[in-house]
C-alpha positions as CSV (number, residue, x, y, z in Angstrom):
1,M,23.8,-6.3,-29.6
2,P,23.7,-7.1,-33.9
3,E,21.8,-4.3,-35.8
4,Q,19.0,-6.7,-36.9
5,V,18.3,-6.9,-33.0
6,R,18.4,-3.4,-32.2
7,A,16.5,-2.4,-35.0
8,K,13.2,-4.7,-33.4
9,I,13.7,-4.4,-29.9
10,F,10.9,-2.2,-29.1
11,E,8.4,-3.9,-30.9
12,P,5.6,-5.6,-28.7
13,F,6.5,-9.3,-28.4
14,F,9.8,-9.4,-29.7
15,T,12.5,-11.2,-27.4
16,T,15.9,-12.6,-27.9
17,K,15.0,-15.1,-25.0
18,E,13.9,-18.7,-25.3
19,P,10.6,-19.9,-25.6
20,G,8.8,-19.2,-22.5
21,K,11.5,-17.1,-20.9
22,G,10.5,-13.8,-21.8
23,T,7.3,-11.6,-23.1
24,G,8.9,-9.4,-25.0
25,L,7.2,-6.5,-23.7
26,G,9.6,-4.7,-21.1
27,L,11.1,-2.3,-23.9
28,A,8.2,-1.4,-25.8
29,T,6.7,-0.5,-22.3
30,V,9.5,1.5,-21.5
31,Y,9.2,3.1,-25.1
32,G,5.4,3.7,-24.7
33,I,6.1,5.4,-21.6
34,V,8.9,7.8,-22.7
35,T,7.3,8.6,-26.2
36,Q,4.2,9.4,-24.3
37,A,5.7,11.7,-21.9
38,G,7.1,13.3,-24.7
39,G,10.4,11.9,-24.3
40,H,12.6,10.2,-26.1
41,I,14.7,7.0,-25.8
42,G,18.0,6.1,-27.8
43,V,20.2,3.0,-27.9
44,R,23.9,2.5,-28.8
45,S,25.4,-1.1,-28.8
46,T,28.6,-2.3,-29.8
47,P,28.7,-6.0,-30.2
48,G,30.4,-7.8,-27.6
49,R,31.2,-4.5,-25.9
50,G,27.4,-3.9,-24.4
51,T,24.5,-1.6,-25.0
52,T,23.3,2.1,-23.4
53,F,20.0,3.0,-23.1
54,T,19.8,7.1,-23.2
55,I,16.2,8.5,-21.8
56,L,15.4,12.0,-22.4
57,L,12.3,13.7,-20.9
58,P,11.1,16.9,-21.2
59,V,11.3,19.5,-18.7
60,V,8.1,20.7,-17.1
61,P,8.0,24.3,-18.2
62,D,5.7,25.6,-15.3
63,A,5.7,24.7,-11.1
64,I,3.4,22.0,-10.1
65,T,0.4,22.9,-8.2
66,D,-0.9,21.8,-5.0
67,D,-4.1,23.4,-5.7
68,E,-6.7,20.5,-5.4
69,S,-8.9,21.3,-7.8
70,A,-6.5,21.6,-10.2
71,L,-6.4,17.7,-10.1
72,A,-8.8,15.2,-9.4
73,A,-7.7,12.7,-6.9
74,P,-7.8,8.9,-8.3
75,T,-10.3,6.8,-6.8
76,A,-8.2,4.2,-4.7
77,G,-9.1,0.2,-5.2
78,A,-10.3,-2.2,-2.7
79,E,-11.1,-4.9,-4.5
80,T,-8.7,-8.2,-4.3
81,V,-6.6,-9.0,-7.6
82,M,-4.7,-12.1,-8.5
83,V,-1.5,-12.0,-10.4
84,V,-0.2,-14.8,-12.0
85,E,2.7,-14.9,-13.7
86,D,5.4,-17.0,-13.8
87,E,8.5,-14.0,-14.8
88,E,9.4,-12.5,-11.4
89,G,9.9,-8.9,-12.6
90,V,6.7,-8.8,-14.5
91,R,4.5,-10.0,-11.5
92,T,6.6,-7.8,-8.9
93,F,6.0,-5.0,-11.0
94,T,2.3,-5.6,-11.7
95,R,2.0,-6.0,-7.8
96,I,3.6,-2.6,-7.0
97,V,1.5,-0.8,-9.6
98,L,-1.8,-2.2,-8.3
99,E,-0.9,-1.8,-4.7
100,A,-0.1,1.6,-5.1
101,Q,-3.6,2.5,-6.1
102,G,-5.3,0.6,-3.2
103,Y,-5.8,-2.9,-4.4
104,E,-4.8,-6.0,-2.8
105,V,-3.0,-8.0,-4.3
106,L,-2.5,-11.8,-4.3
107,E,0.6,-13.3,-6.4
108,A,1.2,-16.9,-8.0
109,D,4.2,-17.8,-10.5
110,S,2.0,-21.0,-11.8
111,G,-1.4,-22.7,-11.9
112,P,-0.8,-24.9,-9.0
113,A,0.4,-21.9,-6.9
114,A,-2.9,-19.4,-8.1
115,L,-5.0,-22.4,-6.6
116,R,-3.0,-22.6,-3.4
117,T,-3.4,-18.9,-2.9
118,A,-7.0,-18.4,-4.2
119,G,-7.9,-21.8,-1.5
120,A,-6.1,-20.0,1.6
121,H,-7.6,-16.7,0.8
122,P,-10.7,-16.0,3.2
123,G,-12.3,-13.5,0.4
124,P,-13.5,-12.9,-3.2
125,I,-10.9,-12.5,-6.1
126,H,-12.5,-9.6,-8.1
127,L,-9.8,-9.8,-10.7
128,L,-7.1,-12.4,-11.8
129,I,-4.7,-11.1,-14.4
130,A,-3.0,-14.3,-15.7
131,D,-0.7,-15.2,-18.5
132,V,-1.6,-17.1,-21.0
133,V,0.9,-19.7,-21.0
134,L,1.6,-21.0,-17.3
135,P,3.4,-23.6,-15.7
136,E,1.4,-26.7,-15.5
137,M,-1.9,-24.5,-16.4
138,S,-3.1,-22.3,-18.9
139,A,-5.2,-19.0,-17.8
140,P,-8.0,-19.8,-19.7
141,D,-8.2,-23.3,-18.4
142,G,-7.9,-22.4,-14.6
143,A,-9.6,-18.8,-14.7
144,S,-12.7,-20.0,-13.2
145,E,-11.0,-22.7,-10.8
146,V,-8.3,-20.1,-9.7
147,A,-10.6,-16.6,-9.5
148,G,-14.2,-18.5,-8.9
149,S,-17.0,-17.9,-11.4
150,E,-17.7,-14.3,-10.2
151,A,-14.2,-13.2,-10.5
152,G,-13.8,-10.6,-13.6
153,V,-11.0,-11.9,-15.9
154,L,-10.7,-9.0,-17.9
155,G,-7.8,-10.0,-19.9
156,A,-4.5,-11.9,-19.8
157,S,-1.2,-10.8,-20.6
158,V,0.0,-12.3,-24.0
159,G,3.4,-13.4,-25.3
160,D,4.7,-15.0,-28.4
161,S,4.7,-18.4,-27.1
162,Q,5.7,-20.3,-30.0
163,G,8.6,-18.0,-31.4
164,Q,6.1,-17.3,-34.2
165,G,4.9,-13.9,-33.8
166,V,2.0,-12.4,-32.7
């Protein structure tokens, strides 16, 4: 990859993909996780040959304890969350994380698919997580239609839909 691209790859919302094809959050998220863990991520790239990422994480100095008092168990979720995202990788990752915490997750890749999924779901949708720019419906316009008026719409993922920067 060219140096001018490499210099920006860890910036949130930076993408080399065409508008609507990427959020630019992937490497920014990896960078955040690695640095918060006290690690380092490096990149080496030769145009036309490939790119190598190296992630270095610190060694845990002490053995992890099984002592129940050392760590409080997280509260498991029991609510239903709908994830509306047209990028399959982002949608799948979000589902995996939420299901690991005990949430029931409904998925859709577009506004119309979200409406169909919500209509077929027998219970309430407690939270809607949606991409701001979706095929055939924007998240702000469709939130109450999809999740109902009692659902929490705590946020929506944002992206650089016009390629102009955020």
